[in-house]
C-alpha positions in Angstrom: 5.9 13.4 -26.5 4.0 16.7 -26.1 0.8 14.7 -25.2 2.7 12.9 -22.4 4.1 16.2 -21.1 0.6 17.8 -21.0 -0.7 14.8 -19.1 2.0 15.1 -16.6 1.4 18.8 -16.1 -2.3 18.2 -15.5 -1.4 15.5 -13.0 1.0 17.8 -11.1 -1.8 20.4 -11.0 -4.0 17.9 -9.3 -1.4 17.0 -6.8 -0.5 20.6 -5.9 2.4 21.7 -3.7 3.3 18.3 -2.4 5.3 17.5 -5.5 7.5 20.6 -5.0 8.0 20.0 -1.2 9.2 16.4 -1.7 12.0 17.1 -4.2 15.3 15.5 -3.0 13.8 13.9 0.1 14.1 10.3 1.1 11.1 8.2 0.0 9.0 6.1 2.4 7.0 3.3 0.9 4.4 1.4 2.9 4.0 -1.9 1.2 1.7 -3.9 3.5 -1.5 -5.3 2.1 -4.8 -3.5 2.6 -6.3 -4.1 6.1 -3.0 -4.2 7.9 -3.2 -0.7 9.4 -2.3 1.2 6.3 -4.7 4.1 7.0 -3.4 4.4 10.5 0.1 4.5 9.1 -0.9 7.2 6.7 -2.2 9.3 9.5 1.0 8.8 11.5 3.2 9.8 8.6 1.2 13.0 8.0 1.6 13.9 11.7 5.3 13.3 11.4 5.5 15.9 8.6 5.6 13.7 5.5 3.9 14.7 2.3 1.8 11.6 1.5 0.9 10.8 -2.1 -2.6 10.7 -3.4 -3.3 7.0 -3.0 -6.6 7.0 -4.9 -5.0 8.7 -7.9 -2.0 6.3 -7.7 -4.3 3.3 -7.8 -6.2 4.7 -10.8 -3.1 5.2 -12.9 -1.1 2.2 -11.9 -3.0 -1.1 -11.8 -3.2 -1.9 -15.5 0.5 -1.3 -15.8 1.2 -3.5 -12.7 -0.7 -6.4 -14.3 2.0 -6.2 -17.0 4.8 -5.5 -14.5 5.4 -2.2 -16.2 6.3 0.2 -13.4 7.3 3.3 -15.4 4.1 5.3 -14.7 4.2 4.5 -11.0 7.8 5.4 -10.7 7.1 8.8 -12.3 4.1 9.2 -9.9 6.4 8.6 -6.9 8.3 11.8 -7.7 5.2 13.8 -6.7 5.3 13.1 -2.9 7.6 11.7 -0.2 5.6 8.9 1.3 3.2 6.4 -0.2 0.9 3.7 1.2 -1.6 1.0 0.4 -2.6 0.2 -3.2 -0.8 0.3 -5.6 2.4 0.3 -3.6 1.5 -3.0 -1.8 1.0 -4.9 -5.0 3.4 -7.9 -5.1 6.8 -7.2 -6.9 6.2 -3.4 -6.8 8.6 -2.9 -3.9 11.4 -4.4 -6.1 10.9 -1.7 -8.8 10.6 1.0 -6.2 13.8 -0.1 -4.4 15.7 0.0 -7.7 14.3 3.3 -8.8 14.8 5.1 -5.4 17.9 3.7 -3.7 18.1 4.3 0.1 14.4 4.6 0.5 12.7 3.2 3.6 10.1 0.5 3.3 7.4 -0.4 5.9 5.7 -3.8 5.7 2.6 -3.7 7.9 1.2 -7.0 9.1 -1.6 -8.3 11.4 -1.3 -10.6 14.4 -1.9 -13.6 12.1 -2.9 -14.4 8.5 -6.3 -15.5 9.7 -6.9 -12.1 11.3 -5.9 -10.3 8.1 -8.2 -12.5 6.0 -11.2 -12.0 8.3 -10.7 -8.2 8.4 -10.4 -8.0 4.6 -13.6 -10.1 4.1 -15.5 -7.9 6.6 -14.4 -4.8 4.9 -15.2 -6.0 1.4 -18.6 -7.2 2.5 -19.3 -3.8 3.9 -18.2 -2.0 0.7 -19.6 -4.4 -2.0 -22.1 -6.7 -0.4 -24.7 -6.7 2.3 -22.2 -6.3 5.1 -22.5 -10.0 6.2 -21.2 -12.2 3.4 -18.3 -11.8 1.0 -19.0 -10.1 -2.3 -19.7 -12.2 -5.4 -17.9 -11.8 -8.7 -21.0 -9.9 -10.1 -20.9 -7.5 -7.1 -17.2 -6.8 -7.6 -17.8 -6.3 -11.3 -20.2 -3.3 -10.8 -17.3 -0.8 -10.3 -14.5 -2.7 -12.0 -13.1 -4.2 -8.7 -13.2 -7.8 -10.0 -10.4 -7.2 -12.4 -8.1 -5.9 -9.7 -9.2 -8.6 -7.2 -8.7 -11.4 -9.7 -5.3 -10.2 -10.9 -4.0 -9.6 -7.4 -5.1 -12.9 -5.8 -5.7 -15.2 -8.7 -8.9 -16.4 -7.2 -11.5 -18.7 -9.0 -14.5 -17.0 -10.4 -16.9 -19.0 -8.4 -15.2 -18.3 -5.1 -13.6 -14.9 -5.1 -12.7 -15.1 -1.4 -11.3 -18.6 -1.2 -9.5 -18.5 2.0 -6.4 -20.5 1.3 -5.8 -18.6 -2.0 -6.0 -15.2 -0.4 -3.9 -16.1 2.7 -1.3 -17.7 0.4 -0.9 -14.5 -1.6 -0.7 -12.5 1.6 2.0 -14.8 3.1 4.0 -15.0 -0.1 4.1 -11.2 -0.4 5.3 -10.8 3.2 7.9 -13.5 2.9 9.1 -12.0 -0.4 9.5 -8.6 1.1 11.5 -9.9 4.1 13.8 -11.9 1.8 14.4 -9.0 -0.6 15.7 -6.8 2.2 17.5 -9.6 4.2 20.9 -8.1 3.6 19.7 -4.5 4.2 17.6 -4.6 7.4 18.1 -0.9 7.8 15.8 -0.3 4.9 12.9 -2.4 6.1 10.6 -2.2 9.1 8.1 -5.0 9.7 5.4 -3.3 11.7 2.2 -4.4 13.5 0.5 -1.1 14.3 -1.7 -2.8 16.9 1.3 -3.9 19.1 2.4 -1.9 22.1 5.3 0.3 21.2 4.7 0.2 17.5 4.6 4.0 17.1 8.0 4.3 18.8 9.4 1.7 16.4 8.1 3.7 13.5 9.6 6.9 14.8 13.0 5.2 15.5 13.0 3.7 12.0 12.4 7.1 10.4 14.7 9.0 12.8 11.8 11.1 14.0 11.1 12.3 17.5 8.3 10.3 19.2 5.5 12.6 20.4 2.9 9.9 21.4 2.8 6.4 22.8 0.6 4.5 20.4 -0.8 4.6 16.8 -3.8 6.6 15.8 -6.1 3.7 14.9 -8.1 4.4 11.7 -10.6 2.6 9.5 -10.8 -0.4 11.9 -12.6 -3.6 10.8 
């Protein structure tokens, strides 16, 4: 018990004032897959005054628990800020646990124009990060920093074809459909958002009951 408490205190120290500023405020969870405009959404939320969680730290502490569908650590982590985006919050099924733990929260599902567009963007980005910038990474390349474990568990891809198109697109589409179905009876809690569409920023502000200070999204990390 004392060991867990010390670990939590160290974590709060790394997160700083954000944990205090977010106490009692409505949570906002951005649950769209990577390469659907999540970085642009993060920038927009910060401009709207939200304390956004440390995504990298959340990813570090949460994935091994997600693979076992144990969300206790992530739920505790969510008490340290008001808004959260990208991994690990976009992992399939995570939104169900967050919805149960934080009733009344707002969820934003970011999407691309098409599944094909999302797939091509993801492959280009991963090629830039882990390969030569032209071809998708191999299993060996993903293994160099431990990314293979995450990629394999998230998409359930074959080892000899880590970017098998129909497998990745199937995971993306099932996740999006599952989110929409989960909130079907509570549309006020979910916004499906394409940040590249005209008027998307206004939709975000309206969903969050925030004044709209600009016409379009700040487009970040584009691939």
